[in-house]
N, C-alpha and C positions, 0 to 999 in steps of 0.2 A: 666509319665515325658518324657518318649521315644518319644511319640506321639507329645508332645509339642516341643521337642527338634527338631524332625524331620519338624514340621511345620514351626518352626523358621528358619531352614536352607533352607527350600522350599522359604519362603518368602524373606529371605536374597539372594538366587540365583537370584530371580527373579527380585530384585532390582538392582543387579549387571548387569543383562542382560539388563535391561531397562536402565540403565546408559551407558553402553556400546554403546547400539544402538543409543542413543542420541547423544553421543560423536562422533560415526561413521558419522551421519547424519551432524553434526556441521562441522566436518572436511571436509566433501565433499562439503558443501555450501560455505564454505570458499575458498576452491579450486575453485569452479566455480564463486565466486565472487558475491554469492547469499545473500540477506538479507530478512528472513521472517519478516515482520511488520504487524501492523493494521491499516486502516483508522479508526480513531476515530468515524467517523460517525457509525460504526457499534455499538456503545455503545451511540448514541446520546441522549437516555432518561436518561442518567446520566451526572454528572459533568466530566470534563477531569480528574480530580485527581481520581473519582471512575472508569473512563474508563481505566487510567493506571494500576489500581489494577487488573481490569479485564483481561487486556492483560497479566499481569503478572501470573496469574491463567492458563493462555493458553501457557505459555511459550514463550511469544512473548516480544522480547526487543525493536524492532524499530516501531517508531511512523510517521503516516502522520496526522497532526491535521486538523481540518475544521474551517472555520470562524463561530462564534458566539455560540460555545459550553460555557456553563457557565464553569468557571475555577474550582472552589471549592477547598477544601484543606486548607480553611482559607483565601483564596485570592479572594477578591471582583472582579466583572467584568467577562466579557466573552473575549474568546481567538480571537483576531483580530489584523489585521496589523496596527491599530491605537493605540494599547497599548503603554502607556508612557514607557520611558526608564527604569523608577523605577518598573513598572509592568513586563516589559520584564525580568528583572533580577529575580524578584519573580517566574516567571513561569520557567526559567531555573533553580532555585534551587529546584523547585517541580520535575522537571525531573530528577535531580541529586538525589534527595531522593528517588524517586521510582525506579532509577536504568533503566531509559529508554533514549533512544536516539532519539531527534526529528529530522527527515530526511527530511521530506517532508510537504507541506502545500497546501490544495485545497479542494474542487475545488474553486478558486476565479477568479473574472472578474472585475479587474478595468475599470472604464469607463471614464478615462482620462489620458494624459500622465503625469500629475503630481501624479496621484494616482499610476500609474504604477512604478514611481521612488520610492515613498513612500513603496510600497510592496517589490522592490527589496532591498532597504536598510533595512527594517524590517528583510527580510530573511537572509540577511548578518549578522546583529546583534545578530540573534538567532542561527545561525550555520545551517540555513535550506540548504540542498544541492538541493533541485529540488521544483519548484513551479508547482502545477497542475492547468490547466486553460484551458478555450475555448475563446480563444482572438478574439476581433474584429479585422477584417483585417487592418483596418487604423493604427493600434499600433504595426503590425508585425515587422516593421524595427526598431522601437523603442526597442522592446522587444529583437530583436536580440543584439542590441548594449549594452543592458543592461546586457544580458546574457554573453558577453565577458568581460564588464566591471567588473562585480562581480564574474565571473566564477560559475554562478549559474544556474542550467538547468531549461527550461521552457517545461513541459510535457503536450501536447495538449491532452485533455481527450475527449472520445467518448460517450455522450450520446446517446440513441437511436433515430433513426429518429423519427420526422423531425429535429432534431439537426443539425446544420450544420457541425459538424466534425463527424457524424455517422459512415462514412466510411473511410477506409484508405486513398482513393485517395485525399480526402480534406485535410486531415493532411499532405499528401506530397506535395499538392500544397502551402499550407501554409509555409512550413519549406524551400522549395526550394530557393537556393541562399542565405538563411541565416545562422546564427550562428550554428556550429555543435552542440551547447549545447542545440538545439530546436529539440524536436521529439514528439514521442508519448507516453502518459500513456494509456496503452492497457488495456481497461476493456472490458474483454472476456466475461463476462456475457451480458453487453449492445451489444456487437456485435451479439450474439445469438438472443436477443430480436429484432433486427434489421433484423434477418434471414440471417446472414452471418456466416461463418464458420470461427471460430477463428484461426484455424491453417493456414488457407489460407491468413487471413489479417495479420497474424505475418510474413509470407513469403514475403507479399507486403511491409512490413514496416521493413524488414531486415536491421540492421544496424542502424535504426533510434529509437529504443524503449528505452524510458529514465527509465520507470517503469511499473508496472501493478496495476490493481484494480482486484484482483484474487477473482474469484467466480464460484461455478457450480449452475446450474438450473435444476429443475426438468422438464422442458419442453421447446421445440423450439418455444415459442410464446412471444409476447409483455408482457404477465401477467405472465410469469415463474417467480418462487420464488427461492430464495437460499436453497440448501441442502447441506448437508456435502459433501465436495470434493471427487471426485471418485464415487459419487453416482447419477451424474446427466448427462447432455447432453453436457457438455462445453469440452469434451474430454482432461481433465485435464492432464493425463499421455502423450499424444501426445503434448499438448501445452509446457509442460516442457522439453521434448525431442528436440522440435523445437528451443526453446530458448537456450538449450545448444549447438544444432548444430550452432547456430548463434553466439554463444559466448557472448550471453548477460550477463551483470554485472549490478546488480542494485537491487531495491526494489520490492517485492512482497508484496503489501499492502492487508491483508484479509480485504475483505468488505462484512459483512454478514447482508443483510437488510430483515431479516425475523425473527418471534419469538423474537421481540425487546428486551423484559424485560427479557428473559430466555435463551439466546443464547449462552452464554458461553460454555455449553457441547459441541454445534455443532462447534464453533470456535476452541475450544481444539481439537476436533477430526479431523477437517480439517487440522490444524496445524501437527498432527500427521501422517496424510496421505501424507502431503507435505514432511515430513521428511523421510517417508519411500520410496518414488519415488526418492528423491534427494541421499538417500543412494545407490540406484542401478543404477544410471546414469553414 
């Protein structure tokens, strides 16, 4: 009986310690203005409803949706900016039921002025704060005006080269002289795949980072794959320290593009590493 009592006391003590550690990390993240979310693409082999459950098991509250994911949860169709108003309300109810916050949407690239207007109207209706895109140059002035009209951010994403926006210089050129709500969605893993140093890229984009697609890779090659944060070559701790020094405020979207069907443990471990770093910043 004494051994059992001691075991229970130890388990209880560990639970209290873990809770305190989590609370400390959350308090520090709040002070920094940082939100840990997940890009639903991480769970693209599943429905959106299932993806939200997987995020919950990882302790992640904030969501970046992507176009084309089957919604699920008793709702027909796919998540897209052409959803009817009725479908939009159903999806908002799903997020509320799952205790998740839809903060961003992308990567999405409308191909006409009319489509860009539809996208921004959709984002406004859904409460989306940031649109992730790789916009064509001919629409940049329109996007700038839409950002200001709706007070919604446009975060330009960097796919690896030969993508147009693979390096910070092209992003800076695109936003120059335009809305302050236009900036970068810094995909640090894609920078590494393109042979760039993520810390140096962040320094070039200082003051213009709207959000991040956060990942760590096993090697500095185009073929590098995701690993648990802190175990790869993306300099996660230095990246986070740099963002703190730049007074970045916004969303870190965990994007884990490996071990697709069974990646919850890796995402959960990555989130735990993020919180450990945050607690010590």
